[in-house]
C-alpha positions in Angstrom: -33.6 20.7 -1.1 -36.1 20.8 1.6 -35.0 23.3 4.4 -34.9 22.4 8.0 -36.3 24.8 10.7 -33.8 26.7 12.8 -35.0 29.1 15.5 -38.4 29.1 13.9 -37.2 29.9 10.3 -36.4 27.9 7.2 -32.8 27.4 6.4 -30.7 25.2 4.1 -27.3 23.8 4.4 -24.3 22.5 2.5 -25.1 18.8 3.4 -28.2 16.9 2.7 -30.0 13.7 3.8 -31.7 11.8 1.1 -35.3 10.5 1.9 -36.5 7.5 0.0 -39.9 6.1 -0.7 -39.6 3.0 1.5 -41.6 0.6 -0.7 -40.6 1.8 -4.1 -37.0 2.6 -3.2 -37.1 5.8 -5.3 -35.9 9.2 -4.1 -38.6 11.2 -2.4 -36.7 14.4 -1.2 -33.4 15.8 -0.1 -33.5 17.4 3.2 -31.0 19.9 4.6 -28.7 18.2 7.2 -27.9 20.1 10.3 -24.3 20.1 11.8 -22.9 21.0 15.2 -23.0 24.7 14.5 -26.6 24.5 13.6 -27.5 22.9 16.8 -25.5 25.5 18.8 -27.5 28.3 17.1 -30.7 26.5 17.7 -29.9 26.1 21.4 -28.8 29.7 21.7 -32.1 30.8 20.3 -34.1 28.5 22.4 -32.3 29.6 25.5 -33.0 33.1 24.7 -36.7 32.4 24.2 -37.2 30.9 27.6 -38.7 34.0 29.2 -40.9 34.8 26.4 -42.2 31.2 26.2 -42.8 31.1 30.0 -44.7 34.4 29.8 -47.3 33.1 27.4 -50.6 32.7 29.1 -52.4 29.3 29.1 -54.9 30.5 26.5 -52.0 31.8 24.2 -50.3 28.5 24.4 -53.7 26.6 23.7 -54.3 29.0 20.9 -50.8 28.1 19.2 -51.7 24.4 19.5 -55.1 24.8 18.1 -53.8 26.8 15.2 -51.2 24.2 14.5 -53.7 21.5 14.8 -56.0 23.2 12.2 -53.2 23.7 9.8 -52.3 19.9 10.1 -55.9 19.0 9.6 -56.0 21.0 6.4 -53.2 18.9 5.2 -54.6 15.5 6.4 -54.7 13.8 3.0 -51.2 15.1 2.1 -49.8 13.9 5.5 -51.3 10.5 4.9 -49.6 10.2 1.6 -46.3 11.4 3.2 -46.5 8.7 5.9 -47.1 6.0 3.2 -44.2 7.2 1.1 -41.7 8.3 3.7 -42.4 5.7 6.3 -43.8 2.7 4.3 -46.8 2.8 6.6 -50.0 1.0 5.2 -52.5 3.6 4.1 -55.0 2.6 6.8 -52.5 2.9 9.5 -51.3 6.2 8.1 -54.8 7.7 8.4 -55.0 6.5 12.0 -51.7 8.2 12.8 -52.6 11.5 11.3 -55.9 11.5 13.3 -54.1 10.6 16.4 -51.7 13.4 15.9 -54.5 15.9 15.6 -55.9 14.4 19.0 -52.5 14.9 20.6 -52.5 18.4 19.8 -56.1 18.8 21.0 -55.4 17.2 24.3 -52.2 19.2 24.8 -54.3 22.4 24.1 -56.8 21.3 26.7 -54.0 20.6 29.3 -52.6 24.0 28.6 -56.0 25.6 29.5 -56.2 23.5 32.6 -53.0 25.1 34.1 -53.8 26.8 37.3 -52.3 27.3 40.8 -53.2 24.4 43.1 -53.9 25.0 46.8 -51.8 23.1 49.2 -53.2 22.0 52.6 -50.8 23.0 55.4 -52.9 21.6 58.3 -51.0 19.6 60.9 -51.5 18.4 64.4 -49.2 21.0 66.0 -51.0 24.0 64.6 -47.8 25.4 63.3 -49.3 26.2 59.9 -52.3 28.2 61.4 -52.5 31.6 59.7 -50.7 30.5 56.6 -52.0 29.7 53.0 -50.0 28.0 50.2 -50.4 27.2 46.5 -48.2 25.6 43.9 -47.7 26.7 40.4 -46.1 24.6 37.6 -43.3 26.7 35.9 -41.5 25.6 32.7 -38.2 24.0 33.3 -36.6 25.7 30.3 -35.1 24.3 27.1 -36.2 20.8 26.0 -34.2 18.5 23.7 -36.2 15.9 21.8 -35.0 12.9 19.7 -37.8 10.8 17.9 -37.8 7.6 15.9 -38.9 6.5 12.4 -41.9 4.3 13.2 -44.4 7.0 14.1 -42.8 9.9 12.6 -45.7 12.2 13.0 -47.5 11.3 16.3 -44.4 10.6 18.4 -43.1 14.0 17.3 -46.4 15.5 18.4 -46.2 13.7 21.8 -43.0 15.7 22.5 -43.5 19.2 20.9 -47.2 19.7 21.8 -46.7 19.2 25.5 -43.6 21.5 25.4 -45.7 24.3 23.8 -48.4 23.7 26.4 -45.8 23.8 29.3 -44.1 26.9 27.9 -40.8 25.3 27.0 -38.7 26.1 24.0 -37.3 23.1 22.2 -34.9 21.7 19.7 -36.1 18.5 17.9 -33.9 15.9 16.1 -36.1 13.6 14.1 -35.2 10.2 12.7 -32.9 10.8 9.7 -34.9 8.2 7.5 -38.3 10.1 8.1 -37.6 13.8 8.7 -40.4 15.2 6.4 -43.2 14.3 9.0 -41.5 16.2 11.7 -40.7 19.2 9.4 -44.5 19.1 8.5 -45.3 19.6 12.3 -42.7 22.4 12.4 -44.2 24.1 9.4 -47.6 24.0 11.2 -46.0 25.9 14.2 -44.5 28.7 11.9 -46.5 31.9 12.4 -48.7 30.2 15.1 -47.8 32.8 17.7 -44.6 31.3 19.4 -41.8 33.7 20.4 -38.8 34.2 18.1 -36.3 31.4 18.3 -38.6 29.1 20.4 -38.2 25.9 18.3 -36.0 24.2 15.8 -36.4 21.0 13.8 -33.0 19.7 12.7 -32.5 16.5 10.8 -29.0 15.2 11.4 -26.9 12.1 11.3 -24.5 10.3 13.8 -23.5 11.8 17.2 -24.3 15.4 16.3 -27.5 15.4 18.3 -25.6 14.2 21.5 -25.3 17.8 22.3 -29.0 17.6 23.4 -27.6 15.4 26.3 -24.5 17.3 27.1 -25.3 20.9 26.7 -26.2 22.7 29.9 -28.7 24.9 28.1 -30.9 21.8 27.8 -32.8 21.1 31.0 -35.0 18.2 29.9 -34.1 15.4 27.4 -36.7 13.2 25.9 -35.7 10.2 23.8 -37.6 7.5 22.0 -35.6 4.8 20.4 -33.3 1.9 21.0 -32.2 1.1 24.5 -28.5 1.1 23.7 -28.6 4.6 22.4 -31.1 5.7 25.1 -29.1 4.6 28.2 -26.0 6.1 26.6 -27.8 9.5 26.3 -28.9 9.2 29.8 -25.5 9.0 31.0 -24.5 11.9 29.0 -27.5 13.8 30.4 -26.9 12.8 34.1 -27.6 16.5 35.3 -31.0 16.7 33.4 -34.5 15.3 33.6 -34.6 12.5 31.2 -37.6 10.6 29.7 -36.6 7.4 27.8 -39.1 5.2 25.8 -36.8 2.5 24.7 -38.9 -0.2 23.3 -40.2 -3.6 24.5 -40.9 -7.2 23.9 -44.6 -7.0 24.4 -46.5 -10.1 25.5 -50.2 -11.0 25.5 -51.7 -13.6 27.7 -54.7 -15.7 26.7 -56.4 -18.0 29.2 -59.3 -20.5 29.0 -62.0 -17.9 29.7 -61.1 -15.8 26.7 -63.0 -15.4 23.5 -60.5 -17.0 21.2 -61.8 -15.7 17.9 -61.8 -12.1 19.2 -58.3 -12.6 20.7 -56.9 -14.1 17.6 -58.1 -11.2 15.4 -56.8 -8.6 17.7 -53.5 -10.3 18.1 -52.9 -10.7 14.4 -53.4 -7.1 13.8 -51.3 -6.1 16.7 -48.4 -8.5 15.8 -48.1 -7.9 12.1 -49.6 -4.4 11.5 -47.1 -1.8 10.3 -44.6 -4.6 9.8 -44.3 -5.0 13.6 -42.3 -1.7 13.8 -43.9 -0.7 17.1 -42.4 -1.0 20.5 -45.7 -2.4 21.8 -46.3 -4.8 18.8 -47.3 -8.2 20.1 -44.2 -10.4 20.1 -45.0 -13.1 22.7 -48.3 -14.8 22.6 -48.5 -16.6 25.9 -51.3 -19.3 26.0 -52.3 -21.4 28.9 -52.3 -25.2 28.1 -56.3 -25.4 28.0 -56.5 -23.2 24.9 -53.1 -23.1 23.2 -54.1 -25.6 20.5 -57.2 -23.9 19.7 -55.7 -20.4 19.7 -52.8 -21.8 17.5 -55.2 -23.0 14.9 -56.9 -19.6 14.7 -53.6 -17.6 14.6 -52.2 -19.7 11.8 -55.3 -19.3 9.7 -55.2 -15.6 10.2 -51.5 -15.1 9.8 -51.7 -16.9 6.4 -54.3 -14.5 5.2 -52.4 -11.4 6.1 -51.8 -9.1 3.0 -48.1 -8.0 2.8 -46.7 -5.6 0.2 -47.6 -2.3 -1.2 -48.6 0.2 1.5 -50.9 2.1 -0.9 -53.1 -1.0 -1.2 -56.1 -0.7 1.2 -55.9 -4.3 2.1 -52.2 -4.3 3.1 -51.5 -5.0 6.7 -47.7 -5.5 6.5 -45.9 -2.8 4.5 -42.1 -2.6 4.0 -39.7 -2.4 6.9 -37.8 0.8 7.1 -35.0 -0.7 4.9 -34.0 -4.1 3.4 -31.2 -4.4 5.9 -33.7 -4.5 8.8 -35.7 -7.2 6.8 -32.6 -9.3 6.4 -31.9 -9.1 10.2 -35.5 -10.1 11.1 -35.2 -13.1 8.9 -31.9 -14.0 10.4 -33.3 -14.1 13.8 -36.2 -16.3 12.5 -33.6 -18.7 11.1 -31.6 -18.8 14.3 -34.8 -19.7 16.2 -35.6 -22.5 13.9 -32.0 -23.8 14.2 -32.6 -23.8 17.9 -35.9 -25.8 17.7 -38.5 -23.4 16.8 -41.2 -24.2 14.1 -42.4 -21.7 11.4 -46.2 -21.9 11.5 -46.8 -19.2 8.9 -44.6 -16.7 6.9 -40.8 -16.9 7.3 -40.1 -15.2 3.8 -39.4 -11.8 2.5 -39.4 -9.9 -0.8 -36.9 -7.0 -0.6 -37.9 -5.0 2.5 -41.2 -6.7 2.9 -41.3 -9.5 5.5 -44.3 -11.9 5.5 -46.4 -12.1 8.6 -44.4 -14.8 10.5 -45.8 -16.9 13.4 -43.4 -19.2 15.3 -43.8 -21.7 18.0 -41.3 -23.5 20.3 -38.6 -20.8 20.3 -36.1 -21.5 23.1 -35.7 -19.1 25.9 -32.6 -17.1 25.1 -33.4 -16.9 21.4 -33.5 -13.3 20.1 -37.0 -13.6 18.6 -38.3 -14.4 22.1 -36.1 -12.3 24.4 -35.0 -9.3 22.4 -37.0 -6.8 20.6 -37.7 -8.1 17.0 -39.2 -4.9 15.8 -40.5 -6.8 12.8 -43.7 -8.8 11.8 -42.7 -11.8 13.9 -44.7 -13.3 16.9 -44.0 -16.5 18.8 -46.5 -18.7 20.5 -45.5 -19.8 24.0 -47.3 -22.5 25.8 -47.6 -22.4 29.6 -49.4 -24.7 32.0 -51.6 -22.1 33.8 -52.3 -18.4 34.4 -49.7 -18.0 37.1 -47.1 -19.4 34.7 -48.2 -17.0 32.0 -47.6 -14.0 34.2 -44.1 -15.4 35.1 -43.4 -15.6 31.4 -44.3 -12.1 30.9 -42.1 -10.9 33.7 -39.2 -13.0 32.4 -38.4 -10.3 29.9 -35.8 -7.5 30.5 -38.4 -5.2 29.0 -41.5 -3.9 30.6 -43.5 -1.4 28.5 -47.1 -2.8 28.1 -48.8 -6.3 28.4 -52.2 -7.5 27.2 -54.3 -10.1 29.0 -57.4 -11.8 27.5 -59.4 -13.2 30.4 -63.0 -13.0 31.5 -62.0 -13.8 35.1 -62.0 -10.6 37.2 -59.8 -12.0 39.8 -57.2 -13.0 37.2 -57.3 -9.6 35.6 -56.7 -8.0 39.1 -53.9 -10.5 39.7 -52.3 -9.5 36.4 -52.5 -5.8 37.3 -50.9 -6.6 40.7 -47.9 -8.5 39.6 -47.0 -7.7 35.9 -43.8 -5.8 35.7 -44.8 -3.3 33.0 -45.8 0.3 32.5 -49.4 -0.6 31.5 -51.7 -3.5 31.6 -54.4 -3.8 29.1 -57.3 -6.3 30.0 -59.3 -7.7 27.2 -57.1 -6.4 24.4 -53.5 -6.3 23.1 -50.6 -4.4 24.5 -50.5 -2.4 21.3 -53.5 -0.4 22.4 -52.8 3.2 23.2 -54.8 6.5 23.7 -53.1 9.8 23.5 -54.2 11.1 26.9 -53.0 8.1 28.9 -49.7 7.8 30.8 -47.4 5.9 28.4 -44.0 4.5 29.2 -42.2 1.5 30.8 -39.9 0.0 33.3 -36.7 -2.1 33.3 -35.1 -1.8 29.8 -38.2 -0.1 28.5 -37.0 3.2 29.9 -38.0 5.8 32.5 -40.7 8.4 32.7 -44.1 8.7 30.9 -45.5 10.4 27.9 -49.1 11.6 27.3 -49.7 15.3 27.4 -50.5 15.7 31.1 -47.6 13.5 32.1 -45.1 15.1 29.7 -46.1 18.6 30.9 -45.4 17.6 34.5 -41.9 16.4 33.4 -41.4 19.8 31.6 -42.3 21.9 34.6 -41.2 22.4 38.1 -43.6 23.0 41.2 -43.0 26.5 42.6 -44.5 27.0 46.0 -46.0 30.2 47.4 -46.6 30.6 51.1 -48.6 33.6 52.4 -49.0 34.5 56.0 -52.6 35.6 56.3 
């Protein structure tokens, strides 16, 4: 049995969570499963560590993060293998995720070192503030509760815990029960790195046990990444807390008549089908203006039919297995539903166990789930619109608003897209799947509230404290 980490120490439990190799379907590990008592102990320890965490100097926090990053870097190859086995992630994508995780720790360490009091200008027309000086210091909010998903089980954990360390906040993390080993690997890297006793816990669990992170008053900040149904429920439970929710999307990419179609088709193919589409910013809607729709369709069909799906250990594989066969069945059921409603399958539309072939559709009716909900699988739908303004309206038609991509060489159109698209981020000249670790990342509408990225996560984990001095 692999132990979990409770109050910064390894511990086992009576119950376990089986972890499977997602492609082979064979047992990979048995991980200790936390219960309500373990969460209570973890929260008690974290609450007790608040003062010690807040007292760490910026250089000490940065040192913890750099030491953890070094330990993770020493295990790079093993972590890649873990992501392939535990998450079914194609090996090339696994390497990218490990490297991005290292970057997340590096950026967080840099932000920790950048922490400093900021002067506040008190000047006003009345002269009331003459003879006074003021500055603001960001102080840690207290205990943070984190819940992370299976699709990026290493880097999305890093995006929560590394900023928490940089901010000086103790935390309790509940990772996805299907991929807990990656989160525990990050926890192991933090052991003996210089954090105060009891400052963190990593507790794999099932069911509603982790809802305590939304209800317990010792938790001052809740950050959740996952489905919108679960996220909004947790937000209701956590109504007295600060909340960050990253709830997925229905990402669209716009392609107009000025775009380089070969470049657009290549990037869209990778972004729609890579990692089996199990990314909240995976391309799901390909919105093409009428003047290029046929030419883009031809290129996309050719590329989709060439996509390698199957064994994630194969260097040429782009589409690995979905997290389980049940999800693969759901995705194909949505495709069948769209076809029954008038859609055409241009490529793919088949599966082998948990592996779904790269599937390209056209003509799906508004209201169909492949078009309006989050597929979270290797399925993309081509949508034809008469012009660029209609394309922007189609993007905004979604109840989601995480990121959007726009392929155009027209600067005025790029500016127009940035002005009107109802999303958290607009990517010009590339796909919405593009993300850098330092950028503010998050969405609007049913895609959630708040932003991640180390600097922005640190802001949400701290309070501004004002000092005014009469000079």
